[in-house]
VEXDOLUM-544766 format. One line per 3 residues: number of its first residue (from 0); their letters; for each residue x, y, z of C-alpha. Coordinates in steps of 0.05 Angstrom, whole numbers. Layout:
N
NUM	A	X Y Z  ...
This chain:
666
0	MKK	-191 110 632  -204 33 617  -179 14 549
3	GLT	-245 -2 527  -277 1 466  -309 73 479
6	SLC	-249 102 492  -224 86 428  -289 101 385
9	LCM	-308 172 427  -230 194 411  -238 179 344
12	LSV	-299 215 335  -281 280 372  -222 296 337
15	GAV	-225 258 265  -160 262 227  -122 297 276
18	AQT	-132 239 325  -120 189 278  -49 219 264
21	DTI	-40 236 339  -51 169 365  15 137 329
24	TSR	57 177 389  63 146 455  32 210 478
27	THE	-35 207 518  -80 270 503  -141 291 533
30	LEG	-198 318 495  -263 330 523  -260 282 574
33	VTI	-233 224 531  -164 195 543  -124 160 488
36	TET	-105 99 523  -87 55 459  -41 80 413
39	QRQ	-34 52 334  37 15 359  -2 -28 410
42	HVV	-57 -36 363  -16 -80 317  -14 -131 378
45	TST	-92 -125 396  -113 -128 332  -166 -180 311
48	APM	-130 -185 244  -65 -183 219  -37 -109 219
51	RLM	29 -81 197  52 -6 213  109 34 192
54	NRE	112 110 216  154 164 195  206 149 256
57	DMK	204 73 238  229 91 168  280 139 186
60	VMG	315 84 239  303 31 189  332 62 129
63	VTD	277 61 86  292 101 20  230 98 -22
66	MAD	162 67 -28  183 2 -59  233 -6 1
69	ALH	184 8 55  141 -47 28  200 -92 20
72	RMP	204 -90 94  127 -120 108  120 -190 123
75	GIT	70 -218 77  82 -179 12  102 -193 -51
78	LRD	135 -131 -94  134 -123 -167  189 -79 -182
81	YGG	208 -62 -264  268 -28 -238  294 49 -228
84	AGG	259 110 -205  206 110 -255  187 35 -257
87	MKT	122 16 -242  109 -21 -173  57 -57 -150
90	VAV	43 -99 -88  12 -169 -77  -13 -195 -9
93	RGF	-4 -261 14  -11 -295 -64  -70 -259 -79
96	GAK	-42 -217 -137  -45 -144 -140  -113 -135 -170
99	HTG	-133 -155 -94  -98 -104 -60  -133 -39 -48
102	VCY	-98 26 -28  -124 75 10  -96 152 12
105	DGV	-114 187 68  -179 151 80  -209 144 11
108	MLS	-188 84 -27  -153 95 -95  -176 62 -155
111	ECQ	-157 40 -223  -221 6 -266  -183 -13 -327
114	SGE	-127 -61 -299  -147 -63 -220  -68 -50 -202
117	IDL	-47 9 -166  22 36 -182  48 55 -129
120	SRY	116 89 -146  68 150 -158  66 161 -90
123	SLD	134 182 -51  146 175 21  171 250 39
126	NVD	98 267 48  76 212 85  68 205 158
129	RLS	50 127 166  39 70 122  -3 5 145
132	LVI	-21 -55 118  -86 -81 146  -99 -164 121
135	GDN	-174 -184 126  -219 -141 164  -188 -122 237
138	DDI	-227 -84 288  -231 -11 255  -304 -19 239
141	FIP	-311 55 229  -297 52 150  -327 59 79
144	ARQ	-351 1 50  -309 -5 -9  -248 -11 40
147	ASV	-280 -76 61  -286 -104 -8  -216 -129 -16
150	PAV	-172 -181 18  -120 -122 43  -117 -55 41
153	LNI	-50 -7 53  -57 56 80  -23 109 60
156	VSA	-35 172 112  4 239 96  22 284 157
159	VPN	-25 335 175  -10 411 207  26 406 280
162	GNP	-13 467 304  42 522 292  23 584 263
165	YDL	65 571 201  117 513 177  164 504 119
168	RAQ	203 441 98  243 441 38  283 388 18
171	LKV	333 372 -39  349 291 -67  410 281 -117
174	GSF	429 216 -133  463 162 -176  436 160 -250
177	GFV	416 236 -261  368 228 -199  339 302 -174
180	SPF	283 310 -136  266 370 -95  206 376 -47
183	VRY	169 429 -13  113 430 39  79 493 67
186	EQQ	34 489 134  -4 555 148  -61 560 208
189	VTD	-106 609 183  -155 613 244  -152 559 309
192	AVS	-201 528 272  -177 529 203  -103 497 172
195	LWA	-81 496 102  -20 459 79  6 449 -8
198	VGE	54 397 -23  98 408 -88  153 352 -113
201	YTY	185 341 -177  233 284 -197  281 275 -254
204	AEN	326 212 -264  358 189 -327  352 118 -296
207	DYP	412 93 -337  441 46 -290  493 -9 -317
210	YTI	471 -87 -322  501 -151 -340  469 -210 -372
213	KNG	495 -285 -388  484 -316 -459  510 -386 -443
216	NET	587 -376 -426  584 -305 -447  570 -247 -404
219	VSD	541 -182 -436  556 -113 -402  511 -56 -425
222	RRS	469 6 -399  399 18 -395  372 62 -449
225	NSR	302 97 -459  297 100 -382  284 187 -372
228	MNC	230 199 -321  208 267 -318  148 270 -264
231	GHG	122 320 -214  62 314 -163  24 370 -123
234	EVN	-29 374 -75  -70 425 -34  -106 403 41
237	FMA	-150 435 82  -173 427 145  -232 457 191
240	RLS	-257 448 255  -328 468 244  -351 454 319
243	PSD	-324 411 375  -353 348 343  -355 370 268
246	MLT	-294 359 223  -285 378 148  -231 361 111
249	GKV	-206 364 36  -153 346 -12  -141 368 -85
252	YYY	-87 323 -123  -44 325 -187  8 275 -213
255	DND	39 283 -282  93 233 -310  125 235 -376
258	RQL	169 182 -385  202 136 -427  201 59 -427
261	PGQ	261 20 -439  220 -51 -448  245 -119 -430
264	VHY	325 -132 -434  345 -185 -493  415 -209 -522
267	YTT	449 -149 -569  397 -107 -570  370 -47 -529
270	LSG	327 -11 -573  268 18 -555  212 71 -581
273	ETL	168 66 -527  136 125 -488  80 134 -435
276	HDR	53 203 -403  13 188 -341  -36 245 -316
279	NFF	-80 235 -257  -127 285 -215  -171 280 -163
282	GQL	-209 313 -105  -239 291 -43  -276 313 20
285	MYQ	-284 277 85  -341 308 130  -339 275 206
288	TRL	-399 295 252  -426 271 322  -508 264 312
291	GEN	-517 250 385  -475 226 445  -473 156 415
294	VSL	-483 161 337  -424 191 291  -432 205 217
297	RTH	-378 205 169  -385 227 99  -334 214 38
300	AKF	-335 249 -35  -285 242 -88  -283 254 -159
303	NWM	-225 222 -200  -190 228 -273  -132 188 -304
306	ESV	-101 193 -376  -58 140 -397  -23 156 -463
309	FRD	22 104 -497  65 117 -560  120 64 -596
312	RLY	156 113 -652  194 46 -672  124 10 -682
315	PDG	124 -25 -754  83 13 -805  77 71 -765
318	VND	64 95 -692  22 54 -644  -25 90 -607
321	ASY	-49 58 -533  -82 115 -497  -141 112 -454
324	WQR	-182 158 -400  -225 136 -336  -266 179 -290
327	EGY	-294 163 -225  -350 189 -184  -349 166 -109
330	VSA	-390 175 -50  -391 142 15  -431 146 85
333	SLL	-413 115 150  -460 111 214  -422 92 279
336	YVP	-475 69 332  -442 52 406  -504 36 453
339	HRD	-453 0 507  -386 11 532  -374 -58 501
342	WAL	-409 -54 433  -415 -18 376  -444 -23 307
345	DYA	-435 6 240  -470 15 174  -434 39 118
348	ADY	-464 51 39  -418 72 -21  -442 92 -95
351	AYN	-382 91 -143  -390 101 -225  -333 91 -269
354	NLN	-322 92 -341  -260 83 -394  -252 97 -465
357	GSS	-194 86 -505  -155 123 -577  -189 66 -612
360	ART	-231 3 -613  -162 -37 -618  -152 -17 -552
363	VVG	-217 -19 -517  -281 -41 -543  -349 -23 -527
366	RPY	-329 50 -488  -350 5 -419  -386 36 -350
369	RHT	-399 11 -283  -443 33 -221  -415 -2 -162
372	VLQ	-465 -7 -104  -430 -29 -32  -464 -34 32
375	SAT	-433 -66 100  -466 -77 165  -418 -94 229
378	AKY	-421 -110 297  -360 -105 352  -359 -132 420
381	STR	-297 -111 458  -283 -121 531  -212 -121 573
384	RLT	-193 -192 540  -239 -204 481  -257 -172 419
387	VMG	-296 -203 368  -322 -165 301  -367 -190 249
390	RLL	-384 -165 178  -434 -175 125  -418 -133 62
393	WSL	-469 -137 -2  -433 -118 -65  -472 -97 -134
396	YLN	-438 -85 -196  -484 -57 -255  -440 -68 -317
399	DAK	-461 -36 -392  -425 -7 -458  -446 42 -503
402	EGN	-427 7 -561  -428 -73 -561  -438 -131 -506
405	SAR	-425 -115 -438  -404 -153 -373  -450 -186 -337
408	NMR	-477 -162 -274  -454 -182 -210  -475 -185 -132
411	RLS	-463 -226 -73  -458 -232 4  -388 -233 38
414	PSL	-381 -251 107  -326 -238 151  -305 -251 221
417	SLS	-246 -239 273  -231 -245 343  -173 -228 389
420	YRL	-166 -254 464  -114 -231 521  -81 -303 547
423	LAD	-47 -276 597  -84 -216 636  -19 -189 657
426	YGL	18 -195 598  16 -171 531  0 -239 500
429	YAR	-56 -242 450  -95 -299 398  -125 -282 343
432	ASY	-164 -314 286  -201 -286 224  -232 -311 165
435	KNI	-266 -273 108  -298 -279 45  -295 -230 -14
438	FRS	-298 -227 -87  -266 -190 -141  -301 -166 -205
441	PTF	-268 -166 -267  -226 -103 -293  -247 -70 -358
444	NES	-181 -95 -386  -205 -167 -373  -271 -162 -399
447	YYY	-268 -111 -461  -192 -108 -481  -190 -120 -558
450	HYG	-168 -193 -570  -167 -214 -497  -221 -185 -456
453	SPD	-287 -231 -445  -351 -202 -426  -370 -272 -405
456	LKP	-323 -271 -338  -349 -292 -268  -313 -256 -210
459	EST	-258 -287 -174  -277 -313 -105  -229 -313 -42
462	DQW	-227 -344 31  -174 -329 76  -165 -365 138
465	NVG	-114 -331 196  -96 -358 263  -37 -320 300
468	LTW	-1 -298 371  23 -225 385  67 -216 451
471	EVR	86 -143 469  128 -123 533  154 -50 550
474	SKT	204 -45 611  210 28 637  254 54 697
477	EDG	210 79 750  228 151 731  182 146 668
480	RRR	244 172 628  250 136 566  299 83 579
483	GTE	294 9 578  267 -48 529  210 -53 483
486	VQT	193 -114 448  139 -125 398  133 -193 355
489	TLD	79 -228 315  70 -302 284  8 -312 239
492	IYY	-10 -372 203  -55 -373 150  -95 -414 90
495	NKV	-121 -377 27  -159 -399 -38  -178 -367 -102
498	RDM	-241 -397 -143  -258 -380 -215  -190 -350 -225
501	IVA	-189 -299 -285  -129 -326 -331  -109 -309 -405
504	VPK	-111 -376 -455  -91 -372 -535  -146 -381 -581
507	TMF	-103 -374 -637  -29 -358 -639  -48 -282 -641
510	VWS	-114 -279 -606  -110 -293 -527  -183 -286 -487
513	CVN	-186 -285 -412  -218 -344 -377  -242 -370 -313
516	VGK	-209 -434 -301  -152 -413 -247  -152 -441 -181
519	VQV	-99 -423 -125  -89 -444 -56  -36 -417 -11
522	FGL	-1 -440 58  32 -390 95  68 -359 160
525	DAM	87 -291 170  129 -273 231  151 -198 253
528	LRG	191 -176 308  213 -101 335  257 -94 394
531	VQH	282 -22 416  333 -15 476  332 60 502
534	FTD	400 71 537  384 144 546  334 194 523
537	RQR	373 208 465  407 146 448  370 81 431
540	LTV	377 13 388  324 -10 341  320 -81 314
543	TAG	274 -104 259  265 -169 223  208 -200 187
546	YSY	198 -265 152  146 -290 102  135 -370 83
549	QRV	80 -371 21  65 -434 -20  24 -411 -75
552	QNM	-1 -467 -114  -35 -477 -184  -94 -521 -162
555	VSS	-133 -521 -236  -122 -597 -247  -92 -660 -220
558	ESP	-78 -689 -283  -35 -624 -305  36 -636 -302
561	HYK	36 -566 -272  -11 -586 -216  17 -557 -145
564	KQI	68 -513 -179  87 -441 -150  50 -388 -183
567	AYM	83 -338 -221  123 -282 -183  109 -318 -117
570	PEH	175 -325 -75  171 -385 -23  214 -345 25
573	SAS	228 -274 37  256 -236 95  282 -164 119
576	ASV	319 -143 174  355 -74 197  395 -48 252
579	GYE	392 28 266  430 67 324  404 131 345
582	HPW	464 182 374  465 258 383  524 263 337
585	LNG	507 214 280  452 167 271  462 107 222
588	AVH	426 36 199  446 -27 164  386 -60 128
591	CVA	374 -123 82  323 -152 40  324 -223 19
594	VSE	275 -267 -40  291 -337 -54  282 -358 -126
597	RWA	216 -345 -166  183 -370 -238  168 -317 -290
600	NNE	106 -361 -305  57 -410 -287  82 -471 -322
603	HYE	160 -470 -297  192 -468 -365  268 -484 -370
606	GTC	310 -423 -371  251 -379 -335  265 -393 -261
609	IDG	291 -326 -229  345 -326 -180  334 -309 -116
612	YYD	373 -246 -90  397 -200 -30  401 -128 -29
615	VGL	439 -99 29  435 -20 48  467 32 95
618	TLW	437 99 118  469 151 155  437 216 178
621	REF	452 274 222  399 328 257  423 391 283
624	RIG	392 465 295  417 533 265  377 591 311
627	RNQ	302 556 308  312 518 239  326 449 239
630	IEA	366 408 181  374 340 171  422 314 127
633	RFD	436 237 106  467 189 61  443 127 34
636	LKN	489 75 1  435 19 -39  456 -44 -58
639	VFD	525 -45 -23  547 -104 -53  529 -89 -124
642	RQY	489 -144 -136  457 -160 -210  388 -180 -205
645	EIV	314 -178 -220  249 -171 -191  214 -171 -262
648	SHY	242 -221 -313  286 -184 -361  279 -121 -325
651	PMP	349 -111 -284  347 -72 -221  399 -16 -205
654	GRS	469 -39 -181  508 5 -128  483 70 -117
657	YQI	475 127 -74  427 184 -50  444 253 -12
660	SIN	387 287 17  383 354 51  327 375 94
663	YQI	313 439 118  260 459 163  231 533 186
């Protein structure tokens, strides 16, 4: 069957979540007369806007150890990591900042209405089937409107059952600095149409790693203190095929992390009494059906509850208490119409209700709440050589508070356009271009935080342009066996700008307020290479490399001494590389991440430059069977050269460390 739009759309409609997972492999499936001819890997090349993909096999052969490590390997991402297993981890994409990056977990966006930043340390890779990053709006149009409301979306897709009557996978990880993490996953095929699977994970870490800091000519050595983490996560999922064209999936998720906060490292003192207890519960449902031969409907519903309890027992004159509770109800419906092989139309409508309250008026003012309505209309035209996608997103934010003044209401119409063209009919060489306009509503912290927030803020408005080339070549032997060479490379040049950027400025020495004064422009380049050499069916060499250049400039005023200076924590250069070799006896990977110097503030004050760094790791693993059971043993050596570095100022990262994991599957 031709590699056209109809194949892809009908495949997606026929098999729902199962098809989306299966298409990551290179296998061909036939379902009700529909053949899948384009894999997720190929979609990286044909996509109309930049897309990064990392599946479970990639993570293994690249020596990826955790979520932060995986994100470090994707060009265009800037990671903030506060150090150790319990440190918060947030991502910014192409200079936009973490508040502009959406995170989607199994088809439904995660939300954080208080700060707007998703802490990715809450999500481990042990249950993840693949990660993908979409920058702008690419040619996947059958999505909720909320996924179109941000400049970039990180998609976390967990593994689904493989159809066996039952499966049990147990894993134990141990490592340096008191790290212990057991994990268990159980799958049960209840009937031919119904599958259940449950996941449980627990992590404990002391995080008392050593570090050194320099004070003039003196070097001070110490260990991190007040850093213990005690964390657990569990979820239960189900998938039910109600009919050949009807699919229902659901998830119940709970996360609990009771941790100590070490705080910033200062000379001659490590005293800290801060603790943070995070809890998160959500339940979500997805239903997908075909209403006719050319029409399909997908709906989502979700309830989310989050608690954040902060204590500082060393606070002068008492205990400092800053606790928050937020809730969200969310529903979405997407309607896809495919009138012709080359055309597809989609309409999506989302509604969300959020509220937030704190432990006192000194934490959050007014007990705010918000109604959000998002609607998107999308059209896509696709032939064998040309794909064009256009979207209009209408956003409405209705803000109110139970006490005091509320933030202003906001509405906006945001367009986007992207295209991909196959330059050479007989070779996998594509050119692409995209544009997207979007805006970000202020978070509850920015609008209501005591002596900090301002209810008069306007939204941040963003524009992003991208042009790029992608190329893929595959050579295989005539007998079709897994031998030969695969090469995939992408090169994108982009320009972004942010207007009415929200920044905090001082009113007095002790009172700051958020105002719209910031303007930022970003010039950048992302490059990515993946090469695979198959020697035999069980031996292959995989090389991956990525490079990102981003000039993120402060454009507030040409008369300012800080005009055109690099924005805080944005490196100009970052790169990653890995070489992995798979062999029947032993597999290994060597990998490296390098980041140039950054500044801890926008003003570039003396002494606030954070040195660049590189981090080299080594991974060895072996898979073998005992009867019908499969065992994988793995050893990771992190930061091989014991480099001392920081990603966030005054939060040192761990030096050389190890991790051992045993994975047992029945």
